[in-house]
N, C-alpha and C positions, 0 to 999 in steps of 0.2 A: 504494500500500500504506500504509494508515493505521497498521497495528498494529506496525510494525517493532520487534521486540524486546520488546514488551509481553506480559505473561503474564496471562491471564484464567482464573479458575476458574468453571466452570459446574456447578452442582449439579443432580442429577436429569436428567443430560444426555441420557438416552435418551427423554425425554418429547417430546411433539409440538412445542411451542414451542421447548423447549431444543435439540432436534436442529437446528432451523433457525438458532438463535442460534449454535450451534457451527459450522455450515456457513458462515454469513456471516463469523464471526470468522476462520476459516481462510482464506477468500477474501481478507480484508483484511489478511492477513499476521500475525495474532496467533498466539502460542503458547497452546494451550488445555489446561487440566487439567480433565478431565471426571469428575465423580463419578457412580457408578452403584451400585446395591445389590450387584450381583454381576458383576464384570468378566468372569467366565467364561461368563455367560449370553449365548450368541451371538445369540439372538433380540433381546436388548436392545442389543447392542453392534455387530453386524456392519454395520448401516447407518451407524454413526458412523465405523468404521474404513475404510469404503469412500469417505468424502468426500475431495474434492481436498485434497492437502497433509496428510492425516491422518497418513501415515507419518512425515513430517518434524516436524509440530508439534502432534500430539494425543497426550495421555497419559491413560489411564483410571486412576481411583482408586476403591477400594471405600470406601463411607461409608454410614452408617445415621443417619437423622434423629434417632432416639431415643438414640443412643450419644454421651455427652458426649466431646468431643475427637476424635470420629470424622472430622472434616473437617480436622484440624490438618495432616496430611501433604499433602493436596491444595492447601490454601490457602497453605502456607508458600512465600514467594517470589513470590506473585502481586501484581500491581498493582491488579487489580479483581476483585471477586467478583460473579457473577450467580447469585442464589439462586432457582431455579425449582422445586425439589423440594417437592412437597406432594400429598397424596392428592386425586384428582378422581373422585368418584362421588356418585350421589344416593341409593344404597341402602347403608346401613350397619347392622351388627348392634349394634355398641357405639360410638356416636358419639364418646364421650370418647377411647377407646383407638384407634379406627380413623381418626378424622378430626382431632379437636381437638388431641390431644397431638402427633401428628406435625407438624401445621401450626405450632403455637405453640412447642412445645419445640424442634422442628427449626430453626425460624427463629432462635430465641435461641441455640441451639447454634452455628449458623453465625456469627452476629454476635459471639458471645463469642470465637470463634477470630479473627475479623477484627480485633478491637481488640488482640489479643495479637501479631498479625503486623504489624510496623512498615511493611512494604512496601505494605500494602493502603491505597489512596488513596480508593476509593469502592466502595460496595456498592449493587447494584440488586436489589430484591426483586420477584418477580412476584406481584402480588396478583390482583384480579379485579373486574369490575363487581359481583360478588356482595357485595363489601365496600363498595359505593357505594349500591346500590339497595334493599336490604331494610330497609324501615321500616314502621311502622304506618300512617302517613297516606299515602294514594295520591298518586302523581304525576299531575297533570292535564296536558292537552295544552299548557298555557302554562307549565308548570314547566320550569325550566332545570336540568339536571343537569351539575355541573362538579366540579372537583377539591376543592371545599369540602363536597361531599355525602358523608355517611358512613352506612353501615348501622347499624341499632340492634340490638345484641347481644341485648337482652331480647326484642325482637320475633322475632328469628331462633330463639331458644330456644323461645319459646311456640309458634311455628309449626313447630317441628322442622325448620327449614331448616339442616341440619347443615353442609352445604358452605359456605353463606354465613356461618354462625357461625364456622367454622374460619378462613375467610379474613379476616373482620372482626377476630377476636381476634388472629390472627397479625400483621396489619398494625398494629393498635394497639400490640401488644407491641414490634414493631420500631421504631415511632416513639418510644415511651417510652425504649427502650434506646439508640437513636441520640442522643437529646437528652441523656440522662444521661451518655453516654460520648463526646460530641463526634464522632460518626461521620457522615461524608458519605453520607447515605442517599437513594436515589431509589426510588420505588415505581411500578410499572406496573400499571394496572388495565384489562386487556383485557376485551371482551365475549365473545360466543359466537364462537369462533375456527374458521374453516373455511379451505379451501385444500389444496394437495397435502400428502400425508403422506410423510415420509422413513422413518418406522419401519414394520415389516412388518404391524403389527396395528392395528385400529381403536382410536381413543381416544374419550372421551366426546363431545366436541363434533362430531367428524366423523360419529359414529354418528347424530347428529341428521339429517344430510343423508341417510344411508342410510334412516332411518325415512321421511323425506319422499319418497324415491324409491319406497319401498314403499307410498306412498299414506297413510301415517300422519301425523298432526299431533302430534308428540311433546309439545308444550307446550300443546296445545289453545288455540292463539292465532291470531288472524287476522293478526298482525304479527310480524315477526322483525327482529332487527338482527344482521348478521354482520360480522365483521372478519377480514381476510385474515392468515393466519399469517405471511406474508412481511413484511407491514407491521408486525406486532407484533414480530417478531424484529428488524427494522431499527430500530424505535423503541428497543429495548433497547440496540442497538449505538450508535446516535446519542447516547443518553443517557450512555453511558460515554465517548464521544469529545468531548462538548460540555462544556467547563469550566463554563459558566454553568447547565447543567441542574440542576434542584433540585426537591424535593417530589414530588408525585404527578403522574401523567400518565394521563388517561382515553383509552383507545383503543377507540372503538366506531364501528360503521358506521351508515349512514342506515336509516331505517325502510323495510322492504319488506313488501308484503302477500303473503298466501298465494298469490294468483293471479299475482303477479310471479314468485314462486319456481316455481310450476307451469309458467309460460311457458318459463323457462330449462330446466327439467328435461325438458319435452316434446320438446326438440330431440333428446334421447337416448332418451326413453321416450314415444313419441307418444300412447299410450293412457292416460297417467298422469292420474288425478284424485285429489287429496288429500282425504281424508274431512273434510268440514266438519261438525264435531259441534255441532249447534244448542244443546246443553245449556249451552254456555258463557255464553250471554247473561246468565244470572242471577248468575253469580259474578264478573262484571266482570273477566274475565281479560285483556282488552286493556289491559294495564298499560304497554305500551311506546310509547304515543303522546306521551310527554314529549319535550322537546328536549334534545339532548346537545351540550355545547360541547367541540369537539376542537381548538380553536385552539392550546392549549398544546402538544400533541404535534405539530401542524403546524409550530410554530415550531422544532422540531428538524430540519425538512426532510422530514417524512413526507408523501407524497402518497398518498391512499387508493386502493387498487385497487377498481374498480367491483364491486358485489356480483355482477353477472351473471358477470363474469370469474372471481371467486373460486369461485362455484358450479360453473361449467363446468369449471374446472381441478380442482376436487375430484372431480367425476364421472369425468373422464378418468383421474385418478390411481387412483381406486377400481376402475375397470374394468381398468386396466393391472395392478393388484395382485390382481385377481380377488376383490375384497372386496364386489362387488355382483353 
C-alpha cells in the first residue's frame, strides 16, 4: 500500500480516465476526495461508489469548473490534486463558453485553490496530445514528437479545432500560473484513450472504437494511435508517487493501421470491413506517421499495454455493458 494516509483530490472524477485514477488510488491505499458536478446524479457516481474500498476512503464533493472557490472544500487537507475535469467533445455551439472557459478558467480555479491550501504538495493536470500536435506545419515520418512539442493556438483557432485550442490554452495557463506561484506542477498528455470503461455510458474516445466496429472510419485515417486507459491512469499515479517526476509526460501508443484494427475486431465481428474512403488521399490526412518519444513516461515505470489487448478489452467491456 503506497498511499497510507495520503489524501488525493481528483476533479471530474466520474470521467473515463479519472474513474480509473480513483480506482487505482483506492487500490493503493489512498484516501480520495472526488469532485463531480452533481453528487446526487447516480449515473455519474454509482460506478465510483461501487469501487473497492470506496466506502472507507472515497468522498464525493460537488464542484463546478466555472465557480470560483468551488473546489476549496474538496481540496482542503489534500496532499495532491489531480485535475482531470475538462469538456471533451468535437461539436460545440459556443466554443468560448462550452469549451475554452471551462478548460482554462476551470484549471486556474483549481490551481488558485491549490496555492491557498498549504497541505497541497503537487498538482497533476490532465492535458492531451491535442495540446502537442496541432500546428500549421505537418509532421513528417522522420519528425520526433516529444515533451518539447506544443500546439499552436492560432492554428487551432483558424482551423476551428476547439478541443485542441481549449487544451492548449489551459495547459499554457497552468504552466504560467505554476511558474509565477512556485507550484509543483506535472502535466499528462495522453493520446486517443481506449480500454475498458468503468462509467455506464460511452465517452468520446471509446465511441471511436464503436464507430470502427460499425465499419466507420471516424477520422478518415489509415493510421491510428491508441493508448490504454489503465496505462494513462497508472502514469498519473506514478507521477504523484515519484518525487523526481516533473514537467510534461507524453503518453501515446504505437502506430496501427486500419487493417491491424480490423484484424482484432474481426475476432468478434467476423464480417467486419471498415469503409476505406478513397477521398482522403488529396487532403493528406495520414498525419500520424511521425515518431513519438515515450521514454519519459516509461521512466516512471509504465509498460504499455499492446494495442490489440486494449482493443479486445474495450470490445469485451462494451459488449458486457450492452453498448455495442
